[in-house]
C-alpha positions as CSV (number, residue, x, y, z in Angstrom):
1,M,102.2,48.4,84.5
2,R,102.1,44.8,83.1
3,V,105.1,45.7,81.0
4,F,107.0,46.6,84.1
5,F,106.1,43.3,85.8
6,T,106.9,41.3,82.8
7,L,110.4,42.9,82.6
8,L,110.8,42.3,86.3
9,I,110.0,38.6,85.9
10,L,112.3,38.2,82.9
11,L,115.1,40.0,84.7
12,S,114.7,37.8,87.7
13,A,114.9,34.6,85.6
14,T,118.7,34.4,86.0
15,M,121.1,32.5,88.1
16,A,120.9,35.1,90.9
17,Y,119.8,33.9,94.3
18,S,116.8,35.5,95.9
19,Q,113.7,34.8,98.1
20,Q,111.3,32.7,96.0
21,D,108.8,31.3,98.5
22,E,105.6,33.0,99.5
23,Q,105.5,35.3,102.5
24,F,102.6,35.4,105.0
25,T,102.3,38.0,107.7
26,Q,100.3,35.6,109.8
27,F,102.8,32.8,109.3
28,M,101.8,31.2,112.7
29,Y,98.7,29.8,111.1
30,Y,100.7,28.1,108.3
31,K,103.7,26.7,110.2
32,M,103.3,23.4,108.3
33,G,104.1,25.0,105.0
34,F,107.5,26.2,106.4
35,N,108.2,23.2,108.5
36,P,106.6,19.7,107.8
37,A,107.4,18.5,111.3
38,Y,104.6,20.8,112.6
39,A,102.0,18.4,111.2
40,G,99.9,16.9,114.0
41,S,101.1,19.3,116.7
42,S,97.5,20.4,117.5
43,D,95.3,18.1,119.6
44,G,92.8,17.7,116.7
45,A,92.3,18.1,113.0
46,C,92.9,21.7,111.9
47,I,92.1,23.5,108.7
48,S,93.4,26.9,107.7
49,M,92.5,29.2,104.8
50,I,94.6,32.2,104.0
51,G,94.1,34.9,101.4
52,K,96.7,37.7,100.7
53,S,96.6,40.7,98.4
54,Q,100.0,42.3,98.3
55,W,100.7,45.9,97.3
56,L,97.2,47.1,96.8
57,G,96.7,49.4,93.8
58,F,99.8,47.9,92.0
59,E,98.5,46.1,88.9
60,G,99.9,42.6,88.6
61,A,101.0,42.5,92.3
62,P,101.2,39.1,94.1
63,Q,97.9,37.4,95.0
64,T,97.9,34.3,97.1
65,Q,95.2,31.8,98.2
66,L,95.9,28.8,100.5
67,L,94.1,25.8,102.0
68,T,95.9,23.6,104.5
69,F,95.0,20.6,106.7
70,N,96.8,18.6,109.4
71,M,95.9,16.2,112.1
72,P,97.5,13.7,114.6
73,L,97.1,9.9,114.4
74,L,98.0,6.9,116.5
75,N,97.9,8.5,120.0
76,K,99.5,11.6,118.5
77,R,102.7,9.8,117.6
78,I,102.1,10.5,113.9
79,G,101.0,13.7,112.1
80,I,99.8,14.0,108.5
81,G,98.9,17.0,106.5
82,A,98.3,18.5,103.0
83,S,98.2,21.9,101.4
84,I,97.2,23.5,98.1
85,Y,97.9,27.0,97.2
86,R,97.8,29.4,94.2
87,Q,99.9,32.5,93.7
88,T,99.8,34.9,90.7
89,I,102.3,37.7,89.9
90,G,101.7,39.6,86.7
91,I,101.4,37.0,83.9
92,T,102.8,34.1,86.0
93,E,100.9,31.6,88.1
94,N,102.2,29.0,90.6
95,L,99.8,26.1,91.6
96,S,101.2,23.9,94.3
97,A,100.2,20.8,96.2
98,E,102.0,19.3,99.2
99,A,101.7,16.2,101.4
100,V,103.3,16.0,104.8
101,Y,104.2,13.2,107.3
102,S,105.7,13.7,110.8
103,Y,106.7,11.4,113.7
104,R,106.5,12.7,117.2
105,I,108.7,11.7,120.2
106,R,108.2,12.7,123.8
107,M,111.4,14.5,125.0
108,G,111.7,16.2,128.4
109,R,108.6,18.4,129.0
110,G,107.8,18.6,125.4
111,T,107.6,16.8,122.1
112,L,110.1,16.6,119.3
113,S,108.7,16.1,115.8
114,L,110.6,15.1,112.7
115,G,108.8,15.6,109.4
116,V,109.1,15.2,105.6
117,L,107.3,17.0,102.8
118,G,106.7,16.1,99.2
119,S,105.5,18.8,96.8
120,V,104.7,19.4,93.1
121,R,104.4,22.8,91.5
122,M,102.9,23.8,88.2
123,L,104.6,27.0,87.0
124,R,102.8,28.9,84.3
125,A,103.2,32.1,82.3
126,D,100.6,33.4,79.9
127,F,102.4,35.8,77.6
128,S,99.2,36.6,75.7
129,Q,98.2,38.8,78.7
130,V,101.2,41.1,78.1
131,D,100.3,44.7,77.3
132,A,103.1,45.8,75.1
133,T,103.8,49.0,73.1
134,Q,103.9,46.9,70.0
135,A,102.8,43.5,68.9
136,I,104.8,40.8,70.8
137,T,104.7,38.7,67.6
138,L,107.4,41.1,66.3
139,D,109.9,39.7,68.8
140,P,110.5,35.9,68.2
141,S,112.1,35.6,71.7
142,I,108.8,36.3,73.4
143,P,106.4,33.3,73.4
144,G,102.9,34.1,72.0
145,S,101.0,31.8,74.3
146,I,101.1,29.9,77.6
147,Q,104.2,28.1,78.8
148,S,104.1,25.8,81.8
149,K,106.1,23.2,83.7
150,F,105.7,20.7,86.6
151,V,108.4,20.7,89.2
152,P,108.5,18.0,92.0
153,N,110.5,18.5,95.2
154,F,110.8,17.3,98.8
155,G,112.0,18.7,102.1
156,A,112.4,18.0,105.9
157,G,112.3,19.7,109.2
158,A,112.4,19.3,113.0
159,Y,110.0,20.9,115.5
160,Y,110.0,20.9,119.3
161,K,107.2,22.3,121.5
162,S,106.5,22.4,125.2
163,N,103.7,23.9,127.2
164,I,105.1,27.4,126.8
165,F,107.4,27.6,123.8
166,Y,108.3,26.1,120.4
167,I,111.3,26.1,118.1
168,G,111.8,24.6,114.6
169,F,114.3,24.3,111.7
170,S,113.5,23.2,108.2
171,V,114.4,23.1,104.5
172,P,111.0,22.6,102.7
173,R,112.6,22.2,99.2
174,L,116.0,20.5,99.0
175,L,116.2,20.0,95.2
176,E,117.5,22.9,93.1
177,N,115.3,22.2,90.1
178,N,115.5,24.0,86.8
179,I,112.4,26.2,86.7
180,S,113.0,27.9,83.4
181,L,110.0,27.9,81.1
182,A,112.1,28.4,77.9
183,D,112.0,25.6,75.3
184,T,115.8,25.5,75.2
185,E,118.0,23.2,77.4
186,E,119.7,26.3,78.9
187,V,119.2,26.8,82.6
188,L,118.0,30.4,83.2
189,S,116.4,30.0,86.6
190,T,116.5,27.4,89.4
191,E,114.8,26.8,92.7
192,V,117.1,27.7,95.6
193,R,117.1,26.1,99.0
194,H,115.3,28.2,101.7
195,M,116.2,27.5,105.3
196,Y,113.8,28.5,108.0
197,F,114.1,28.9,111.8
198,M,110.9,29.5,113.8
199,G,110.3,30.1,117.5
200,G,107.9,31.6,120.0
201,F,106.6,31.4,123.5
202,T,103.6,32.4,125.5
203,L,103.8,34.3,128.8
204,E,100.8,35.0,131.1
205,L,100.9,38.7,132.2
206,S,97.7,38.5,134.2
207,E,94.5,36.4,134.3
208,L,93.2,38.2,131.3
209,V,96.3,39.0,129.2
210,E,98.9,36.8,127.6
211,I,101.8,37.9,125.4
212,Q,103.0,35.7,122.5
213,P,106.2,36.8,120.7
214,Q,107.0,34.7,117.6
215,L,109.6,34.9,114.8
216,L,110.3,33.3,111.4
217,L,113.9,33.7,110.1
218,K,114.7,32.9,106.5
219,Y,118.1,32.2,104.9
220,V,119.0,31.8,101.2
221,A,122.6,31.6,100.2
222,G,123.7,34.7,98.4
223,A,120.5,36.7,99.3
224,P,120.0,39.3,102.1
225,F,119.0,37.8,105.4
226,D,115.2,38.0,105.9
227,G,112.7,37.4,108.7
228,D,109.4,38.2,110.4
229,I,109.2,39.2,114.0
230,N,105.8,39.8,115.7
231,T,104.2,40.1,119.2
232,N,100.6,39.4,119.9
233,F,98.6,40.1,123.0
234,I,95.8,37.7,123.7
235,L,93.0,39.3,125.7
236,D,90.6,37.1,127.8
237,G,91.5,34.2,125.6
238,T,89.4,35.6,122.8
239,Y,90.8,38.8,121.2
240,T,94.2,39.1,119.6
241,I,96.0,42.4,118.8
242,G,99.6,42.6,117.7
243,A,102.3,44.1,115.5
244,S,104.8,42.6,113.1
245,Y,108.1,43.7,111.5
246,R,109.6,42.2,108.3
247,L,113.3,42.5,107.6
248,G,114.6,42.6,104.0
249,G,113.5,45.0,101.4
250,A,115.6,46.9,98.9
251,I,119.4,46.8,99.1
252,N,119.6,50.6,99.5
253,N,116.9,50.6,102.2
254,G,118.0,49.6,105.7
255,I,114.7,50.0,107.5
256,G,113.1,46.7,106.4
257,E,110.4,45.6,104.1
258,S,107.2,46.3,106.1
259,V,105.5,46.8,109.4
260,S,102.1,45.3,110.1
261,L,99.0,45.4,112.4
262,L,97.4,42.1,113.4
263,L,93.9,41.6,114.8
264,G,92.1,38.4,115.6
265,I,89.1,37.0,117.4
266,Q,88.3,33.5,118.7
267,I,84.7,33.3,117.4
268,T,84.1,29.9,119.0
269,D,86.3,27.3,120.7
270,D,86.9,25.8,117.3
271,L,87.0,28.8,114.9
272,F,89.5,31.7,114.8
273,F,89.5,34.7,112.4
274,G,92.5,36.9,111.9
275,A,93.4,39.8,109.7
276,S,96.5,41.9,109.0
277,Y,97.5,45.0,107.2
278,D,101.1,45.6,106.0
279,M,102.6,49.0,105.4
280,T,105.4,48.9,102.9
281,L,108.7,50.5,103.9
282,T,110.6,50.1,100.7
283,E,110.6,52.5,97.7
284,L,107.5,50.6,96.4
285,R,105.4,52.4,99.1
286,Q,105.1,55.3,96.6
287,Y,103.1,53.0,94.2
288,N,100.8,50.9,96.5
289,S,98.5,51.2,99.5
290,G,100.0,48.3,101.5
291,S,99.0,44.7,101.7
292,I,96.1,42.9,103.4
293,E,95.7,39.3,104.6
294,G,92.9,37.3,106.1
295,V,92.9,33.8,107.8
296,L,90.3,31.4,109.0
297,H,91.6,28.7,111.4
298,Y,89.3,25.8,112.4
299,C,90.3,23.0,114.7
300,I,87.9,20.1,115.3
301,G,87.7,19.5,119.0
302,G,88.5,23.0,120.1
303,R,91.3,24.1,122.4
304,S,93.7,21.7,124.1
305,Q,92.3,20.3,127.4
306,G,94.5,17.3,128.3
307,E,96.6,17.6,131.4
308,E,99.6,16.3,129.7
309,F,99.5,18.3,126.5
310,I,98.1,21.7,127.6
311,S,99.6,23.9,124.8
312,P,99.2,27.5,123.8
313,R,97.0,28.2,120.8
314,F,98.6,27.5,117.4
315,F,101.8,25.9,118.9
């Protein structure tokens, strides 16, 4: 199976355009990673931890761990944040660190935020982990050890939120860097610009039930349109249950990439735990048992209480 993933990685290291960024089913707890203008949108300092295991039972499948932090400053006019994450796929590893700054402006019944993001990635491939049918030393085109590279980048975004809805647009990485690990000067693979549009709202159905639809649309030039659409029901302000649908998938498969079940509980006013299970819809469903994801979301100070900035959770 590692041979398959190695071939997949090598074949994908071309000038073709495709989705490169990580995907999170519970993206609403990691808005800052997609849009730097989100930083400081909560009333207090917030920390989120996310872990994802994709395509269970598929050796070498993507594994992602994330830690992110953001908070408002100076009477909530400024937001700052930082994230670190690690993703492994087969023999490859991506270690990333990001720093975020946003400035917030009162506009109408809500707040408009403009944000910038600086990031650096360490891309790494350990070819010594390859399980091959013959010694890889017989092929001089295959490195025999670890290859790595540091790649800096920057991005920007805009984010507007009111008491009941939010919208945002962003391009987290503007530079189309050479990310080839080869020792030659030839450009085999580049970072491509990912454009994101996010939005959502909260509607109170009764004293005990709220509905919260949200979406994250993704666009890369030359790649199929992609996006996540989900709806959560918040029960008694404590329990969350919902479903999500992801577009994309294989070119020959028109039914999408996955469908997901989301569950969550507000353990205390400060601490939320959420989990999701994705069922694969593409041809890969024959080789895996789906994907799982867990999140811990902690906001110092609890839920918003100010008369002027009463906002739904996670907006």
